[in-house]
C-alpha positions as CSV (number, residue, x, y, z in Angstrom):
1,M,-7.7,278.7,17.2
2,E,-7.4,282.5,17.3
3,T,-3.8,283.5,16.9
4,L,-2.2,286.8,18.0
5,R,-2.4,289.0,15.0
6,I,0.3,291.7,15.1
7,T,0.3,293.4,11.7
8,D,2.5,296.0,10.0
9,D,-0.4,298.5,9.8
10,A,-0.7,299.1,13.5
11,C,1.7,299.5,16.4
12,L,-0.5,299.6,19.5
13,Y,-2.6,296.7,20.7
14,F,-5.3,295.9,23.2
15,L,-5.0,292.3,24.4
16,T,-7.0,290.0,26.6
17,Y,-5.4,286.8,28.2
18,S,-8.0,284.6,29.9
19,V,-7.3,281.7,32.3
20,I,-8.5,278.3,31.0
21,E,-12.2,277.7,31.9
22,W,-12.2,281.2,33.5
23,L,-10.6,279.8,36.7
24,P,-10.2,282.6,39.4
25,V,-6.4,282.3,39.8
26,F,-5.6,286.0,40.3
27,V,-7.2,286.4,43.7
28,A,-3.9,286.6,45.7
29,E,-0.9,288.8,45.4
30,E,1.6,286.1,44.3
31,P,0.0,285.1,40.9
32,C,-0.6,288.8,40.1
33,C,3.1,289.5,40.8
34,I,4.1,286.7,38.4
35,I,2.4,288.8,35.7
36,T,3.7,292.2,36.8
37,D,7.2,290.9,37.2
38,S,7.1,289.4,33.8
39,L,5.8,292.7,32.3
40,N,8.5,294.6,33.9
41,Y,11.2,292.2,32.8
42,C,9.9,292.5,29.2
43,H,9.9,296.3,29.5
44,R,13.6,296.3,30.7
45,N,14.9,293.5,28.4
46,R,12.5,293.0,25.5
47,H,11.4,296.5,24.5
48,L,7.8,295.9,25.6
49,R,5.9,299.1,26.5
50,I,2.7,298.9,28.5
51,S,0.3,301.8,28.4
52,G,-2.4,300.2,30.4
53,F,-3.2,297.0,32.3
54,V,-5.6,295.4,34.7
55,I,-5.4,291.9,36.3
56,M,-8.8,290.6,37.1
57,P,-9.5,287.3,38.9
58,T,-9.9,285.3,35.7
59,H,-8.1,287.3,33.0
60,L,-6.0,290.3,32.2
61,H,-6.1,293.2,29.7
62,L,-3.1,295.0,28.3
63,I,-2.5,297.9,26.0
64,V,1.0,297.3,24.6
65,F,3.5,298.3,21.9
66,D,7.2,297.7,21.1
67,A,9.6,300.6,22.0
68,E,10.9,300.8,18.5
69,F,7.6,299.8,16.8
70,D,9.1,296.5,15.7
71,N,6.0,294.4,15.4
72,K,7.8,291.1,14.7
73,R,9.7,291.5,18.0
74,L,6.5,292.5,19.8
75,A,4.8,289.3,18.6
76,Q,7.7,287.2,19.8
77,T,7.9,289.0,23.1
78,L,4.2,288.5,23.8
79,T,4.4,284.8,22.8
80,D,7.5,284.3,25.1
81,M,5.8,286.1,28.0
82,R,2.7,284.1,27.6
83,K,4.6,280.8,27.6
84,F,6.7,281.9,30.6
85,T,3.8,283.2,32.7
86,G,1.7,280.2,31.8
87,H,4.3,277.8,33.1
88,K,5.0,279.8,36.3
89,L,1.2,280.1,36.9
90,L,0.7,276.4,36.3
91,V,3.3,275.6,39.0
92,Y,1.7,278.2,41.3
93,S,-1.8,276.7,40.8
94,Q,-0.6,273.1,41.4
95,Q,1.1,274.2,44.7
96,H,-1.4,276.7,46.1
97,L,-4.8,276.3,44.7
98,P,-7.5,273.5,45.1
99,A,-6.7,270.3,43.3
100,A,-9.7,270.9,41.0
101,F,-7.8,273.8,39.3
102,A,-4.8,271.6,38.4
103,T,-7.2,268.8,37.2
104,T,-9.1,271.3,35.0
105,M,-5.8,272.6,33.5
106,Q,-4.8,269.1,32.8
107,K,-8.1,268.0,31.3
108,T,-8.3,271.0,28.9
109,S,-4.7,270.7,27.7
110,R,-4.0,270.2,24.0
111,A,-2.1,267.3,22.4
112,D,1.2,269.1,22.5
113,R,1.3,269.7,26.3
114,D,0.3,268.1,29.5
115,N,-1.4,271.2,31.0
116,Q,-2.7,274.4,29.8
117,F,-3.0,277.7,31.8
118,W,-4.1,280.3,29.2
119,Q,-7.1,280.0,26.9
120,Q,-6.0,279.8,23.3
121,G,-7.6,283.1,22.2
122,R,-5.8,286.4,22.8
123,H,-8.4,288.7,21.4
124,A,-5.8,291.1,19.9
125,E,-7.3,294.4,18.7
126,A,-5.2,296.9,16.8
127,I,-5.6,300.5,18.1
128,Y,-5.4,303.0,15.3
129,G,-6.6,306.3,16.9
130,R,-6.9,308.4,20.0
131,D,-10.6,307.7,20.5
132,F,-10.4,303.9,20.4
133,F,-7.3,304.1,22.6
134,A,-9.2,306.2,25.2
135,E,-12.2,303.7,25.0
136,K,-10.0,300.7,25.6
137,L,-8.0,302.3,28.4
138,G,-11.2,303.4,30.1
139,Y,-12.7,300.0,29.7
140,L,-9.8,298.2,31.3
141,H,-9.5,300.8,34.1
142,D,-13.2,300.5,34.9
143,N,-13.4,296.7,34.8
144,P,-12.9,296.1,38.5
145,R,-15.6,298.7,39.4
146,R,-18.0,297.3,36.8
147,K,-17.5,293.8,38.3
148,G,-18.2,295.1,41.8
149,L,-14.7,294.6,43.2
150,V,-14.1,298.2,44.1
151,W,-16.0,301.5,44.4
152,E,-13.5,303.4,42.3
153,P,-11.2,302.2,39.5
154,T,-8.2,303.8,41.3
155,Q,-8.7,301.5,44.3
156,W,-7.7,298.3,42.3
157,R,-4.0,297.6,43.0
158,F,-3.2,295.5,39.9
159,S,-4.2,298.1,37.4
160,S,-2.8,301.2,35.8
161,A,-5.9,303.3,36.8
162,A,-4.3,304.8,40.0
163,Y,-1.2,305.9,38.0
164,W,-3.2,307.5,35.1
165,L,-6.3,308.7,36.8
166,A,-5.4,309.7,40.4
167,E,-4.3,313.2,41.4
168,P,-1.4,313.1,42.2
169,P,-0.6,309.9,40.2
170,G,-0.7,306.8,42.3
171,S,1.8,304.0,42.1
172,S,1.9,301.1,39.7
173,D,3.3,297.6,39.9
174,V,4.1,297.8,36.2
175,I,6.4,300.3,34.4
176,L,4.0,302.3,32.3
177,T,4.6,304.3,29.1
178,A,2.3,307.1,27.9
179,V,1.1,307.1,24.3
180,E,1.3,310.5,22.6
181,W,-1.1,311.2,19.8
């Protein structure tokens, strides 16, 4: 199992959270809002700062850091957010999605739980410099266009692309924080 590796030598991280078996759960507004509401809660109450995000049908990408660069708190916040959203999204899936989704989430669960929403891997990548940050931010912003979901990255609602790339800046469902290099 890949664990979330938040280390003392980096403060900014690119993360990927994927739905179990790549199930397309994020195809309606409600499950996406579970994520955005949780990110905003963590911003207001848990010192989480989000520089970039995109919610795709089967996964999400984030660029995050702790407001005071407290990596121990960042790791705990991300763990808590993942557990909270996993539970809320399991309930949503059971109530609103085809029964096969719930069956898959139950079949792929681990010994310590009845159901599993998120894949175990988090694919955490430490960001050490401006160029790598720009590469990862560009990658997540362009993801919906590369997958053929929109013509322009700024057209995807559940992304920070419109906020960072549009002139004038567009709106964002998530409170965003710029990274100064």
